[in-house]
C-alpha positions as YAML, in Angstrom:
chain: A
units: angstrom
residues:
- id: 1
  name: MET
  ca: [-0.02, 0.43, -0.23]
- id: 2
  name: LYS
  ca: [2.92, 2.41, 0.50]
- id: 3
  name: ALA
  ca: [4.68, 1.86, -2.63]
- id: 4
  name: SER
  ca: [0.79, 2.44, -4.66]
- id: 5
  name: SER
  ca: [0.52, 5.72, -3.07]
- id: 6
  name: ALA
  ca: [3.51, 7.12, -3.57]
- id: 7
  name: GLN
  ca: [3.58, 6.64, -7.80]
- id: 8
  name: PRO
  ca: [1.03, 9.12, -7.48]
- id: 9
  name: SER
  ca: [2.29, 11.78, -5.60]
- id: 10
  name: SER
  ca: [5.42, 11.70, -7.69]
- id: 11
  name: SER
  ca: [3.37, 11.61, -11.16]
- id: 12
  name: ALA
  ca: [1.17, 14.57, -9.08]
- id: 13
  name: LEU
  ca: [4.77, 16.47, -8.70]
- id: 14
  name: ALA
  ca: [5.56, 15.89, -12.28]
- id: 15
  name: ARG
  ca: [2.19, 17.26, -13.68]
- id: 16
  name: ALA
  ca: [2.64, 20.48, -11.30]
- id: 17
  name: TRP
  ca: [6.29, 20.99, -12.47]
- id: 18
  name: ARG
  ca: [5.73, 20.50, -16.39]
- id: 19
  name: THR
  ca: [2.42, 23.11, -16.00]
- id: 20
  name: TRP
  ca: [4.64, 25.88, -13.96]
- id: 21
  name: ILE
  ca: [7.85, 25.76, -15.35]
- id: 22
  name: VAL
  ca: [7.46, 24.35, -18.90]
- id: 23
  name: GLY
  ca: [3.38, 25.90, -19.46]
- id: 24
  name: ALA
  ca: [3.95, 29.40, -17.22]
- id: 25
  name: LEU
  ca: [7.33, 30.42, -16.56]
- id: 26
  name: LEU
  ca: [9.13, 28.96, -19.69]
- id: 27
  name: PRO
  ca: [6.80, 31.11, -21.81]
- id: 28
  name: VAL
  ca: [7.29, 34.58, -19.60]
- id: 29
  name: TYR
  ca: [11.38, 33.63, -20.07]
- id: 30
  name: LEU
  ca: [11.13, 33.54, -23.71]
- id: 31
  name: PHE
  ca: [8.93, 36.72, -24.05]
- id: 32
  name: THR
  ca: [10.99, 38.86, -21.71]
- id: 33
  name: THR
  ca: [13.74, 37.65, -23.39]
- id: 34
  name: PHE
  ca: [13.27, 37.90, -26.84]
- id: 35
  name: VAL
  ca: [9.80, 39.98, -27.78]
- id: 36
  name: GLY
  ca: [9.82, 42.83, -24.54]
- id: 37
  name: THR
  ca: [9.81, 43.70, -21.36]
- id: 38
  name: LEU
  ca: [9.02, 46.98, -19.20]
- id: 39
  name: ALA
  ca: [11.73, 49.61, -18.30]
- id: 40
  name: ARG
  ca: [11.66, 52.33, -15.36]
- id: 41
  name: VAL
  ca: [13.42, 55.57, -16.08]
- id: 42
  name: ASP
  ca: [15.18, 56.32, -12.86]
- id: 43
  name: GLY
  ca: [17.12, 59.97, -13.00]
- id: 44
  name: ASP
  ca: [16.39, 63.62, -15.15]
- id: 45
  name: SER
  ca: [19.24, 62.78, -18.15]
- id: 46
  name: MET
  ca: [16.10, 62.12, -20.29]
- id: 47
  name: ASP
  ca: [14.38, 65.41, -18.82]
- id: 48
  name: PRO
  ca: [12.16, 66.83, -20.67]
- id: 49
  name: THR
  ca: [10.92, 64.31, -22.58]
- id: 50
  name: LEU
  ca: [10.73, 61.64, -20.07]
- id: 51
  name: HIS
  ca: [10.83, 61.75, -16.31]
- id: 52
  name: SER
  ca: [12.14, 59.56, -13.16]
- id: 53
  name: GLY
  ca: [9.75, 57.13, -12.44]
- id: 54
  name: ASP
  ca: [8.32, 56.73, -15.95]
- id: 55
  name: VAL
  ca: [7.67, 53.28, -17.30]
- id: 56
  name: LEU
  ca: [8.50, 52.37, -20.88]
- id: 57
  name: VAL
  ca: [8.05, 49.66, -23.15]
- id: 58
  name: LEU
  ca: [11.10, 48.12, -24.50]
- id: 59
  name: LEU
  ca: [11.38, 46.09, -26.99]
- id: 60
  name: LYS
  ca: [13.98, 43.58, -27.15]
- id: 61
  name: TYR
  ca: [12.74, 41.77, -30.94]
- id: 62
  name: PRO
  ca: [14.79, 44.33, -33.26]
- id: 63
  name: ARG
  ca: [17.64, 43.66, -31.29]
- id: 64
  name: TRP
  ca: [17.42, 39.96, -32.42]
- id: 65
  name: GLN
  ca: [15.83, 40.60, -35.33]
- id: 66
  name: ARG
  ca: [19.23, 42.07, -36.51]
- id: 67
  name: ALA
  ca: [21.27, 39.64, -34.72]
- id: 68
  name: TRP
  ca: [19.69, 36.66, -36.42]
- id: 69
  name: GLY
  ca: [20.25, 38.69, -39.97]
- id: 70
  name: LEU
  ca: [16.46, 39.36, -40.23]
- id: 71
  name: GLY
  ca: [16.18, 42.70, -41.35]
- id: 72
  name: GLY
  ca: [14.58, 46.23, -40.41]
- id: 73
  name: ALA
  ca: [15.53, 49.10, -39.27]
- id: 74
  name: TYR
  ca: [17.09, 48.92, -36.41]
- id: 75
  name: PRO
  ca: [18.43, 51.41, -34.82]
- id: 76
  name: ARG
  ca: [17.15, 54.19, -35.92]
- id: 77
  name: ARG
  ca: [17.98, 57.97, -35.67]
- id: 78
  name: GLY
  ca: [15.55, 59.72, -33.29]
- id: 79
  name: ASP
  ca: [14.98, 56.27, -31.38]
- id: 80
  name: LEU
  ca: [15.15, 56.09, -27.28]
- id: 81
  name: LEU
  ca: [17.93, 53.41, -26.42]
- id: 82
  name: VAL
  ca: [18.16, 50.95, -23.28]
- id: 83
  name: PHE
  ca: [21.91, 49.68, -23.58]
- id: 84
  name: LYS
  ca: [24.75, 49.33, -20.61]
- id: 85
  name: ALA
  ca: [27.61, 51.86, -21.06]
- id: 86
  name: PRO
  ca: [30.87, 50.69, -23.19]
- id: 87
  name: ALA
  ca: [32.52, 48.48, -20.43]
- id: 88
  name: ASP
  ca: [36.03, 50.56, -20.85]
- id: 89
  name: SER
  ca: [34.49, 53.56, -20.05]
- id: 90
  name: PRO
  ca: [35.37, 54.56, -16.16]
- id: 91
  name: TYR
  ca: [31.20, 55.69, -15.94]
- id: 92
  name: ALA
  ca: [29.72, 51.97, -17.07]
- id: 93
  name: TYR
  ca: [29.99, 50.89, -13.76]
- id: 94
  name: GLU
  ca: [28.19, 51.55, -10.12]
- id: 95
  name: THR
  ca: [28.38, 50.09, -6.66]
- id: 96
  name: VAL
  ca: [24.76, 48.68, -5.11]
- id: 97
  name: TRP
  ca: [24.71, 47.27, -1.46]
- id: 98
  name: GLY
  ca: [28.91, 46.28, -2.13]
- id: 99
  name: VAL
  ca: [27.66, 44.87, -5.64]
- id: 100
  name: ARG
  ca: [29.84, 46.41, -8.99]
- id: 101
  name: HIS
  ca: [27.45, 46.19, -12.00]
- id: 102
  name: ARG
  ca: [26.99, 47.83, -15.35]
- id: 103
  name: PRO
  ca: [23.38, 49.40, -15.03]
- id: 104
  name: TYR
  ca: [21.36, 50.15, -17.97]
- id: 105
  name: ASN
  ca: [20.55, 54.09, -19.64]
- id: 106
  name: ILE
  ca: [18.29, 54.90, -21.42]
- id: 107
  name: LYS
  ca: [19.37, 57.73, -24.24]
- id: 108
  name: ARG
  ca: [18.39, 59.04, -27.23]
- id: 109
  name: VAL
  ca: [20.33, 57.83, -30.98]
- id: 110
  name: VAL
  ca: [21.46, 61.27, -32.43]
- id: 111
  name: ALA
  ca: [24.18, 59.49, -34.85]
- id: 112
  name: LEU
  ca: [24.15, 55.86, -36.69]
- id: 113
  name: ALA
  ca: [27.34, 53.72, -37.96]
- id: 114
  name: GLY
  ca: [29.34, 55.27, -40.65]
- id: 115
  name: ASP
  ca: [27.92, 59.19, -39.49]
- id: 116
  name: SER
  ca: [30.44, 61.93, -39.00]
- id: 117
  name: VAL
  ca: [29.17, 63.65, -35.58]
- id: 118
  name: ALA
  ca: [29.76, 66.50, -33.60]
- id: 119
  name: VAL
  ca: [29.01, 69.26, -31.81]
- id: 120
  name: GLN
  ca: [29.33, 73.11, -33.02]
- id: 121
  name: ASP
  ca: [28.55, 76.50, -31.29]
- id: 122
  name: GLY
  ca: [26.46, 73.95, -29.57]
- id: 123
  name: ARG
  ca: [24.66, 72.79, -31.55]
- id: 124
  name: VAL
  ca: [24.70, 68.62, -32.74]
- id: 125
  name: THR
  ca: [25.64, 68.56, -36.21]
- id: 126
  name: VAL
  ca: [25.36, 64.98, -38.10]
- id: 127
  name: ASN
  ca: [27.63, 64.24, -41.55]
- id: 128
  name: GLY
  ca: [27.50, 68.34, -41.68]
- id: 129
  name: ARG
  ca: [23.70, 69.12, -40.87]
- id: 130
  name: ALA
  ca: [22.57, 71.08, -37.78]
- id: 131
  name: LEU
  ca: [20.04, 68.37, -35.93]
- id: 132
  name: THR
  ca: [16.95, 69.93, -35.28]
- id: 133
  name: GLU
  ca: [16.19, 69.15, -31.93]
- id: 134
  name: ALA
  ca: [12.57, 69.89, -30.28]
- id: 135
  name: TYR
  ca: [12.80, 67.23, -27.62]
- id: 136
  name: ALA
  ca: [15.96, 69.01, -25.95]
- id: 137
  name: SER
  ca: [16.34, 71.28, -23.33]
- id: 138
  name: GLU
  ca: [18.03, 74.21, -23.44]
- id: 139
  name: GLY
  ca: [21.36, 74.48, -21.80]
- id: 140
  name: PHE
  ca: [25.04, 74.82, -22.41]
- id: 141
  name: VAL
  ca: [26.47, 72.00, -24.61]
- id: 142
  name: GLN
  ca: [30.46, 72.07, -25.11]
- id: 143
  name: ASP
  ca: [31.99, 71.59, -28.62]
- id: 144
  name: GLN
  ca: [33.26, 69.12, -29.32]
- id: 145
  name: PRO
  ca: [35.40, 67.96, -32.66]
- id: 146
  name: ALA
  ca: [33.83, 65.84, -35.60]
- id: 147
  name: GLN
  ca: [33.75, 62.07, -35.30]
- id: 148
  name: ARG
  ca: [32.53, 59.19, -36.97]
- id: 149
  name: VAL
  ca: [31.03, 56.63, -35.76]
- id: 150
  name: PRO
  ca: [32.33, 53.02, -35.97]
- id: 151
  name: PRO
  ca: [30.32, 50.29, -37.32]
- id: 152
  name: ALA
  ca: [28.22, 48.23, -34.83]
- id: 153
  name: SER
  ca: [27.53, 51.46, -32.31]
- id: 154
  name: VAL
  ca: [25.50, 54.24, -31.99]
- id: 155
  name: TRP
  ca: [26.37, 57.86, -30.53]
- id: 156
  name: VAL
  ca: [23.43, 58.51, -28.24]
- id: 157
  name: LEU
  ca: [22.81, 62.03, -26.06]
- id: 158
  name: GLY
  ca: [20.45, 62.70, -23.10]
- id: 159
  name: ASP
  ca: [17.55, 64.90, -23.79]
- id: 160
  name: ASN
  ca: [18.49, 67.22, -21.17]
- id: 161
  name: ARG
  ca: [21.44, 69.57, -22.16]
- id: 162
  name: ARG
  ca: [22.22, 71.11, -18.94]
- id: 163
  name: LEU
  ca: [25.58, 70.91, -17.67]
- id: 164
  name: GLY
  ca: [26.36, 67.62, -16.21]
- id: 165
  name: GLU
  ca: [23.52, 66.37, -16.43]
- id: 166
  name: SER
  ca: [23.25, 63.75, -18.64]
- id: 167
  name: LEU
  ca: [26.50, 61.22, -19.12]
- id: 168
  name: ASP
  ca: [26.69, 59.98, -22.73]
- id: 169
  name: SER
  ca: [28.88, 59.53, -25.85]
- id: 170
  name: ARG
  ca: [30.19, 63.32, -25.34]
- id: 171
  name: ALA
  ca: [31.50, 61.29, -21.81]
- id: 172
  name: TYR
  ca: [32.13, 57.49, -23.09]
- id: 173
  name: GLY
  ca: [31.99, 57.52, -26.83]
- id: 174
  name: PRO
  ca: [30.15, 55.39, -29.37]
- id: 175
  name: VAL
  ca: [27.73, 52.38, -27.80]
- id: 176
  name: PRO
  ca: [28.79, 49.38, -29.00]
- id: 177
  name: LEU
  ca: [25.11, 47.67, -30.52]
- id: 178
  name: ARG
  ca: [26.24, 44.65, -28.70]
- id: 179
  name: ASP
  ca: [25.42, 46.57, -25.54]
- id: 180
  name: VAL
  ca: [22.12, 47.65, -26.37]
- id: 181
  name: ALA
  ca: [18.73, 46.40, -24.87]
- id: 182
  name: GLY
  ca: [16.38, 47.63, -27.56]
- id: 183
  name: PRO
  ca: [14.76, 50.38, -28.36]
- id: 184
  name: ALA
  ca: [12.01, 51.89, -25.67]
- id: 185
  name: ASP
  ca: [9.94, 54.74, -27.79]
- id: 186
  name: LEU
  ca: [6.47, 53.80, -26.12]
- id: 187
  name: ARG
  ca: [5.66, 54.99, -22.71]
- id: 188
  name: LEU
  ca: [3.30, 53.27, -20.76]
- id: 189
  name: TRP
  ca: [3.33, 54.98, -17.49]
- id: 190
  name: PRO
  ca: [1.85, 57.87, -16.57]
- id: 191
  name: GLN
  ca: [1.09, 58.94, -20.10]
- id: 192
  name: PRO
  ca: [1.03, 56.37, -22.50]
- id: 193
  name: GLY
  ca: [1.66, 57.10, -25.87]
- id: 194
  name: VAL
  ca: [4.94, 57.09, -28.42]
- id: 195
  name: VAL
  ca: [7.78, 59.57, -26.93]
- id: 196
  name: ARG
  ca: [8.31, 62.32, -29.26]
- id: 197
  name: ARG
  ca: [10.74, 61.87, -31.73]
...
């Protein structure tokens, strides 16, 4: 009798494992890894476009499409990208509760691979043409000589151009696409909608 009562119990455990792990957790893992997830803004570097506490939809599938050679326009100028600062930058790491890690950032793509980007007279120029940036705050932007964005990289800026408010490509240079999680152009909260480009 003891042997027969143990059998249904292990079978029930196997059924529960299949139901919860394979049936519930695996699809969630696959969705958040390959399709999309949520991202929360922390800080003021994207002010006035985004504010600390805003919740965005981070799309991961464009990154995988590119990695698998399936095409698609990714990334695009004007996209808001979630990424990690280049690993060789002194700004790439922070320590929280004694643990050193590379946090994610969100900034705007202003130049793509092959573009020449510069800051002249306080204005960002790409391929010799000044950008019209209605989304950017007013503030001092230090001039920088033209530089070419290397292959498989992007040049990013925070929309908050006040001095010292945004650590971006002006500080750590181009961001390799391997460090990019994906675009986050859709705000979920507090004002749902497409973030202006």
